[in-house]
C-alpha positions in Angstrom: 13.1 -11.0 -7.3 13.9 -9.8 -3.7 17.1 -11.4 -2.8 17.9 -12.0 0.9 20.7 -9.4 0.6 18.2 -6.8 -0.7 15.7 -7.7 2.0 18.4 -7.3 4.7 19.4 -3.9 3.3 15.7 -2.8 3.3 15.3 -4.0 6.8 18.4 -2.2 8.0 17.2 1.1 6.4 13.8 1.0 8.3 14.1 2.9 11.6 12.1 1.6 14.6 10.7 4.2 17.0 9.2 3.1 20.3 6.1 4.8 21.7 5.1 6.6 18.5 2.4 7.8 17.8 1.4 6.6 21.3 2.7 4.4 24.1 2.9 0.7 23.2 3.4 1.2 19.5 6.6 0.3 17.7 6.6 2.6 14.6 8.4 1.5 11.4 9.8 4.6 9.8 10.6 4.2 6.1 12.0 7.7 5.6 15.6 6.5 5.9 14.9 4.0 3.1 13.2 6.4 0.8 15.9 9.0 1.2 18.6 6.5 0.3 18.7 6.9 -3.5 20.3 3.6 -4.5 18.3 1.5 -2.1 15.0 3.2 -3.0 15.7 2.8 -6.7 16.4 -0.9 -6.1 13.1 -1.4 -4.3 11.1 0.3 -7.0 13.0 -1.4 -9.8 12.5 -4.8 -8.2 8.8 -4.1 -7.9 8.7 -2.9 -11.5 10.2 -6.2 -12.7 7.7 -8.1 -10.6 4.7 -6.3 -12.1 5.9 -5.3 -15.6 3.9 -8.1 -17.4 0.7 -7.6 -15.5 -0.8 -4.9 -17.7 -1.5 -2.6 -14.8 -3.6 0.4 -15.6 -3.3 2.1 -12.2 -1.2 1.8 -9.0 -3.4 2.7 -6.1 -1.5 4.0 -3.0 -3.0 4.2 0.5 -2.3 7.4 2.5 0.3 8.5 3.1 3.5 6.4 2.6 1.6 4.3 0.0 1.6 7.5 -2.1 5.4 7.6 -2.2 5.8 3.9 -3.1 2.7 3.9 -5.4 3.5 7.0 -7.4 7.1 5.9 -7.9 6.0 2.5 -9.0 3.3 3.9 -11.3 5.9 6.0 -13.0 8.3 3.1 -13.4 5.4 1.0 -14.9 4.1 3.7 -17.1 0.7 3.4 -15.3 -1.6 6.0 -13.7 -1.6 6.6 -10.0 -4.7 6.9 -7.8 -4.7 7.8 -4.1 -6.8 6.4 -1.3 -7.2 9.2 1.2 -8.5 9.7 4.7 -12.0 11.1 4.8 -12.4 14.7 3.9 -9.1 15.2 2.1 -10.2 14.9 -1.5 -11.8 18.0 -3.3 -14.0 16.3 -5.8 -16.9 13.8 -5.6 -15.9 10.7 -3.6 -16.9 7.3 -2.5 -16.2 6.2 1.0 -15.6 3.0 2.9 -15.4 2.7 6.7 -13.3 0.3 8.8 -12.8 -0.6 12.4 -9.7 0.7 14.2 -8.4 -0.1 17.7 -10.3 2.9 19.2 -13.3 3.4 16.9 -14.1 3.7 13.2 -12.3 5.5 10.4 -13.0 6.0 6.7 -11.1 6.2 3.4 -12.2 7.8 0.2 -11.4 7.9 -3.5 -12.6 10.2 -6.2 -15.4 8.8 -8.2 -13.3 9.2 -11.4 -10.0 8.1 -9.8 -9.7 5.3 -12.4 -10.9 7.5 -15.2 -14.1 5.5 -15.3 -12.3 2.6 -17.0 -14.3 -0.6 -16.3 -12.3 -3.6 -15.2 -9.2 -1.4 -14.8 -6.3 -3.6 -13.7 -4.9 -2.1 -10.5 -2.2 -2.8 -8.0 -2.9 -1.7 -4.4 0.2 -0.7 -2.4 1.1 0.5 1.0 4.2 0.6 3.2 2.7 -1.5 6.0 -0.1 -3.9 6.8 -1.2 -4.4 10.4 -4.8 -5.5 11.0 -5.8 -5.1 7.4 -8.7 -2.6 8.0 -7.4 0.1 5.7 -6.5 -2.3 2.9 -9.9 -4.0 3.1 -11.7 -0.7 2.9 -9.5 0.3 0.0 -10.4 -3.0 -1.8 -14.1 -2.2 -1.2 -13.6 1.2 -2.9 -11.9 -0.5 -5.9 -14.7 -3.0 -6.1 -17.3 -0.2 -6.2 -15.2 1.5 -9.0 -15.4 -1.9 -10.8 -11.7 -2.3 -10.9 -9.9 -5.6 -10.9 -7.2 -5.6 -8.2 -4.5 -7.9 -9.3 -2.6 -7.9 -6.0 -2.2 -6.0 -2.8 1.5 -5.3 -2.1 3.1 -4.2 1.2 6.6 -3.4 2.1 6.1 -4.5 5.7 3.8 -7.2 7.1 3.2 -7.1 10.9 2.6 -10.9 11.0 1.2 -11.2 14.5 -1.8 -8.9 13.6 -3.0 -11.1 10.8 -4.0 -8.4 8.3 -2.2 -9.9 5.3 -4.2 -13.1 5.8 -7.5 -11.2 5.9 -6.7 -9.3 2.7 -5.5 -12.6 1.1 -9.1 -13.9 1.4 -10.1 -11.2 -1.1 -7.1 -10.7 -3.4 -3.6 -12.0 -4.1 -1.1 -10.5 -1.6 2.6 -9.9 -1.6 4.8 -8.5 1.2 8.5 -8.0 1.1 9.4 -7.9 4.8 7.8 -9.6 7.8 8.1 -8.3 11.3 6.7 -9.5 14.6 4.9 -6.7 16.5 
């Protein structure tokens, strides 16, 4: 699975930027990781091995970096990919779920046919980072409304002090590769 050596290499490839997008935030930038061909390949290949026997129909990626991880993993698994987008970004009929943010409410959406109307589709939810869990929980609500079976929610980074992974774990199996304090 994810050896300590691989975890260390992934950790070293993630750039930390203080004060972005606003003061007091320490942003974890995965672009150095995803533009490193060998390391990115190893990340996706290790995830492929983890999920290859789960009969996954769709990998569902949360905007925006979840698209990169999710589409790559979907390709590796021979599965479909479905995006969870911010409100107003999808051109077809959508369903929406709202969630609480630090400074108000936000919403995410999926196309009504994102899972090709397959009942009980087996899906894997993926994103680069989980903080408070709001976006992931809203995404799970959308998957529930689409009558999908989410097998696991997977995150590259878990900000442990914010407790989001534990909230999501109350609804579905979870997996995170790296853990960071805030």
